[in-house]
C-alpha positions as CSV (number, residue, x, y, z in Angstrom):
1,X,8.6,-15.5,-6.3
2,X,8.6,-19.0,-4.9
3,X,12.3,-19.0,-4.4
4,X,12.2,-15.9,-2.3
5,X,9.3,-17.2,-0.3
6,X,11.0,-20.5,0.5
7,X,14.3,-18.6,1.3
8,X,12.5,-16.3,3.8
9,X,10.6,-19.3,5.4
10,X,13.8,-21.2,5.9
11,X,15.4,-18.1,7.6
12,X,12.4,-17.5,9.8
13,X,12.0,-21.1,10.9
14,X,14.4,-20.8,13.8
15,X,14.1,-20.4,17.5
16,X,17.0,-17.8,17.5
17,X,16.2,-15.7,14.4
18,X,16.1,-12.0,14.9
19,X,15.8,-8.8,13.0
20,X,19.6,-8.6,12.4
21,X,19.5,-11.9,10.6
22,X,16.8,-10.6,8.2
23,X,18.8,-7.3,7.7
24,X,21.9,-9.3,6.8
25,X,20.0,-11.3,4.2
26,X,18.5,-8.2,2.6
27,X,21.7,-6.2,2.7
28,X,23.6,-9.1,1.1
29,X,21.2,-8.8,-1.9
30,X,21.9,-5.1,-2.3
31,X,19.3,-3.3,-0.2
32,X,21.0,-0.4,1.5
33,X,18.2,1.0,3.6
34,X,17.3,-1.6,6.2
35,X,16.5,-0.5,9.8
36,X,16.1,-2.8,12.8
37,X,14.6,-1.7,16.1
38,X,14.0,-3.8,19.2
39,X,11.0,-3.2,21.3
40,X,10.4,-4.9,24.7
41,X,7.2,-5.6,26.4
42,X,6.2,-7.4,29.6
43,X,6.1,-10.8,27.7
44,X,9.3,-10.4,25.7
45,X,10.8,-8.5,22.8
46,X,10.4,-8.3,19.1
47,X,12.6,-6.8,16.3
48,X,10.9,-4.4,13.9
49,X,12.4,-4.5,10.4
50,X,11.8,-1.6,8.0
51,X,13.1,-1.7,4.4
52,X,12.9,1.1,1.9
53,X,13.5,0.2,-1.7
54,X,13.9,3.5,-3.7
55,X,12.3,3.8,-7.1
56,X,13.6,5.5,-10.2
57,X,11.2,8.5,-9.6
58,X,10.5,8.1,-5.9
59,X,10.6,10.5,-3.0
60,X,13.9,8.9,-1.7
61,X,15.7,10.6,-4.6
62,X,13.7,13.7,-4.7
63,X,11.0,12.5,-7.2
64,X,7.3,12.8,-7.0
65,X,6.1,9.2,-7.6
66,X,3.8,7.9,-4.9
67,X,5.1,5.6,-2.2
68,X,3.4,2.3,-1.3
69,X,3.8,0.5,2.0
70,X,3.6,-3.3,2.3
71,X,3.1,-4.3,6.0
72,X,3.5,-7.8,7.3
73,X,1.0,-7.9,10.2
74,X,1.3,-10.6,12.9
75,X,1.6,-11.3,16.5
76,X,4.7,-13.4,16.0
77,X,6.4,-15.9,13.7
78,X,6.6,-18.5,16.5
79,X,4.9,-19.4,19.7
80,X,7.7,-21.0,21.6
81,X,7.9,-22.8,24.0
82,X,4.3,-24.0,23.4
83,X,4.8,-24.6,19.7
84,X,8.0,-25.5,17.7
85,X,8.4,-24.1,14.2
86,X,6.8,-21.4,12.1
87,X,3.2,-20.7,13.0
88,X,0.4,-19.8,10.6
89,X,0.5,-16.2,11.9
90,X,3.9,-15.8,10.3
91,X,2.5,-15.6,6.8
92,X,2.2,-11.8,6.8
93,X,5.9,-11.4,7.7
94,X,6.9,-14.0,5.2
95,X,4.9,-12.2,2.4
96,X,6.3,-8.8,3.2
97,X,9.9,-9.9,3.4
98,X,9.5,-12.0,0.2
99,X,8.4,-8.8,-1.6
100,X,11.5,-7.0,-0.2
101,X,13.8,-9.8,-1.3
102,X,12.3,-10.0,-4.8
103,X,12.6,-6.2,-5.2
104,X,16.3,-6.6,-4.3
105,X,16.8,-9.4,-6.8
106,X,15.0,-7.4,-9.5
107,X,17.2,-4.3,-8.9
108,X,20.3,-6.4,-9.2
109,X,19.0,-7.6,-12.6
110,X,18.3,-4.0,-13.7
111,X,14.6,-3.8,-13.0
112,X,13.6,-1.0,-10.6
113,X,10.1,0.3,-9.8
114,X,9.2,3.9,-10.4
115,X,7.9,4.6,-6.9
116,X,9.5,3.9,-3.5
117,X,8.3,0.8,-1.7
118,X,8.5,0.6,2.1
119,X,8.2,-2.9,3.6
120,X,7.8,-3.3,7.4
121,X,7.1,-6.2,9.7
122,X,8.5,-7.6,13.0
123,X,10.3,-10.7,14.0
124,X,9.4,-12.5,17.2
125,X,9.8,-16.3,17.5
126,X,8.4,-16.4,21.1
127,X,5.0,-14.8,21.0
128,X,2.2,-15.6,23.5
129,X,-1.1,-17.3,22.5
130,X,-4.4,-15.5,23.1
131,X,-7.7,-17.4,23.7
132,X,-10.2,-16.6,21.0
133,X,-13.2,-18.2,19.2
134,X,-13.5,-20.0,16.8
135,X,-9.7,-20.6,17.1
136,X,-6.9,-19.2,19.3
137,X,-5.2,-16.0,18.2
138,X,-1.5,-15.3,18.4
139,X,-0.8,-12.6,20.9
140,X,2.0,-10.0,20.8
141,X,4.7,-8.9,23.1
142,X,4.0,-5.3,22.1
143,X,0.7,-3.3,21.6
144,X,-0.9,-2.5,18.3
145,X,-0.3,1.1,19.0
146,X,3.5,0.4,19.2
147,X,3.3,-1.6,16.0
148,X,1.6,1.3,14.2
149,X,4.2,3.7,15.4
150,X,6.9,1.6,13.9
151,X,5.2,0.6,10.6
152,X,3.0,3.7,9.7
153,X,4.8,6.8,8.5
154,X,3.9,10.1,6.7
155,X,5.8,9.4,3.5
156,X,3.6,6.4,2.6
157,X,0.7,7.3,0.4
158,X,-1.2,3.9,0.5
159,X,-0.8,0.7,2.4
160,X,-1.3,-3.0,1.8
161,X,-1.7,-4.7,5.1
162,X,-1.0,-8.4,4.8
163,X,-2.2,-10.7,7.6
164,X,-3.0,-14.3,8.1
165,X,-6.8,-14.4,8.3
166,X,-7.6,-18.0,8.7
167,X,-9.5,-18.1,12.0
168,X,-12.8,-16.8,10.8
169,X,-16.1,-18.1,9.4
170,X,-16.6,-15.6,6.5
171,X,-13.6,-15.8,4.1
172,X,-13.5,-19.5,3.3
173,X,-11.1,-20.4,0.5
174,X,-7.4,-21.2,0.0
175,X,-5.4,-18.3,-1.2
176,X,-5.9,-14.7,-0.4
177,X,-8.6,-12.0,-0.5
178,X,-8.6,-8.2,-0.4
179,X,-10.7,-6.0,1.8
180,X,-12.6,-2.8,0.9
181,X,-10.4,0.3,1.2
182,X,-10.5,2.0,4.7
183,X,-9.8,5.7,5.0
184,X,-10.3,8.1,7.8
185,X,-13.0,6.0,9.5
186,X,-14.8,5.1,6.2
187,X,-15.1,1.7,4.7
188,X,-15.1,2.6,1.0
189,X,-15.9,0.5,-2.1
190,X,-13.5,-2.2,-3.2
191,X,-10.9,-0.8,-5.6
192,X,-11.6,-1.8,-9.2
193,X,-7.9,-1.4,-10.0
194,X,-6.9,-3.9,-7.2
195,X,-9.6,-6.3,-8.3
196,X,-8.2,-6.3,-11.8
197,X,-4.7,-6.9,-10.6
198,X,-5.9,-9.7,-8.4
199,X,-7.7,-11.4,-11.2
200,X,-4.7,-11.1,-13.4
201,X,-2.3,-12.5,-10.9
202,X,-4.4,-15.4,-9.7
203,X,-6.3,-16.2,-13.0
204,X,-9.4,-16.5,-10.8
205,X,-12.4,-14.3,-10.1
206,X,-11.6,-11.8,-7.4
207,X,-12.2,-12.7,-3.8
208,X,-13.1,-10.0,-1.2
209,X,-12.8,-10.4,2.6
210,X,-15.7,-8.7,4.3
211,X,-14.9,-6.2,7.0
212,X,-17.1,-4.2,9.3
213,X,-16.9,-0.8,11.0
214,X,-15.8,-2.6,14.1
215,X,-12.7,-3.9,12.3
216,X,-11.4,-0.4,11.5
217,X,-11.6,0.8,15.1
218,X,-8.5,0.5,17.3
219,X,-7.7,-2.6,19.4
220,X,-8.3,-2.2,23.1
221,X,-11.8,-0.7,22.9
222,X,-13.6,-3.9,23.9
223,X,-15.1,-4.5,20.5
224,X,-14.6,-7.6,18.4
225,X,-12.3,-7.5,15.4
226,X,-11.7,-10.0,12.6
227,X,-8.0,-9.6,13.4
228,X,-5.4,-6.8,13.3
229,X,-5.4,-6.6,9.5
230,X,-7.1,-3.2,9.4
231,X,-5.3,-1.6,12.4
232,X,-2.9,0.6,10.3
233,X,-6.0,2.6,9.2
234,X,-6.4,3.8,12.8
235,X,-3.0,5.6,12.6
236,X,-3.0,7.2,9.2
237,X,-5.3,9.2,6.8
238,X,-3.8,7.3,3.8
239,X,-5.9,4.5,2.3
240,X,-5.4,1.0,3.7
241,X,-6.4,-2.2,2.0
242,X,-6.1,-5.5,3.8
243,X,-4.6,-8.5,2.0
244,X,-6.0,-11.5,3.9
245,X,-4.3,-14.9,3.5
246,X,-7.2,-17.4,3.9
247,X,-8.1,-21.1,4.2
248,X,-11.2,-23.2,3.7
249,X,-11.2,-24.3,7.4
250,X,-10.6,-22.3,10.5
251,X,-6.9,-22.6,11.3
252,X,-5.4,-21.2,14.5
253,X,-2.8,-18.5,14.1
254,X,-0.6,-20.6,16.5
255,X,-0.8,-23.7,14.4
256,X,2.4,-25.0,12.9
257,X,2.7,-26.8,9.6
258,X,-0.1,-24.6,8.3
259,X,1.8,-22.2,6.1
260,X,1.3,-22.9,2.4
261,X,4.2,-21.5,0.2
262,X,2.1,-21.4,-3.0
263,X,-0.6,-19.2,-1.3
264,X,2.1,-16.9,0.2
265,X,3.8,-16.7,-3.2
266,X,0.6,-15.7,-4.9
267,X,-0.1,-13.1,-2.2
268,X,3.5,-11.7,-2.5
269,X,3.2,-11.5,-6.3
270,X,0.0,-9.6,-6.0
271,X,1.6,-7.1,-3.7
272,X,4.5,-6.7,-6.1
273,X,2.2,-6.1,-9.1
274,X,0.3,-3.5,-7.1
275,X,3.5,-1.7,-6.2
276,X,4.6,-1.6,-9.8
277,X,1.3,-0.1,-10.9
278,X,0.9,2.3,-7.9
279,X,4.3,3.9,-8.5
280,X,3.4,4.6,-12.1
281,X,0.0,6.1,-10.9
282,X,-1.8,3.4,-12.8
283,X,-3.6,2.0,-9.7
284,X,-5.8,3.8,-7.2
285,X,-7.0,2.5,-3.9
286,X,-10.1,4.8,-4.0
287,X,-12.0,7.2,-6.2
288,X,-10.7,10.7,-5.3
289,X,-13.7,12.5,-6.8
290,X,-16.1,10.3,-4.9
291,X,-14.1,10.8,-1.7
292,X,-14.5,14.6,-2.1
293,X,-18.2,14.1,-2.4
294,X,-18.3,11.9,0.7
295,X,-16.4,14.6,2.7
296,X,-18.7,17.4,1.3
297,X,-21.8,15.5,2.2
298,X,-20.9,13.7,5.4
299,X,-17.3,14.5,6.4
300,X,-14.7,12.1,7.6
301,X,-15.4,9.7,10.5
302,X,-12.2,10.2,12.4
303,X,-13.7,9.4,15.7
304,X,-13.6,5.7,14.5
305,X,-9.8,6.0,14.5
306,X,-9.9,6.6,18.3
307,X,-10.9,4.3,21.1
308,X,-14.0,6.3,21.6
309,X,-15.7,7.3,24.8
310,X,-14.7,5.5,28.0
């Protein structure tokens, strides 16, 4: 998928790029269902892009195959005027859009997945920078709640949330890692199916990014989070797995020249392989029998999907 990754990076590396530019690229490759919506905040605006690639047995055509969502999470693809060029934080958007572009090219070549794939991200080349330790974060012109409203939807049965996760001290390697599955306030065991796909795609032993209960609570509650990678789980009862693009050293999200195409390609290829297997019901994000046992014994922890007591 390196061609799609570099094509997307070239498109996004612009001070004037917007959601319509992305939509035109995807539409030119045969994707009919591309929606763009502009949201404005006190610090600017961003264009949400939502792409649905229908499968041969997916819900879009009245089928029953499960739908997977691939979300490119980020504050922004650029931090102008402070920084010129693509910032490290853009990797989530690049990954998600590369998956969409690859699915379009596959369909034109006669290869379509069984289940529908929904890809969503947003395009903002002028995002603010937020102070944070050990490195600064990219801010956002809109709130996480607004992002969730645009990217999380009832027809999606499971989510891969892709986010640059380089500014931490616990996931220290080049490439990507997956998180345990989060569902209804629970941090569940890491999916064996996803670990298998990861090892197949990378040819390495699986890498897991640790998350805590804090990370699956909503932003804005005054509690520290590794980043926004798990925020979709606060807005859905569907299982969410974070796909963290990582580095050996702590790299600021606002750094330019820090996006590594081979790492993004590997991450995008993993997402594509998961989408293939998920639509054929050959991949599960969690053990359904064990989940029923958890609910019988303890019940869901939905209070962790809220901001809690004031």
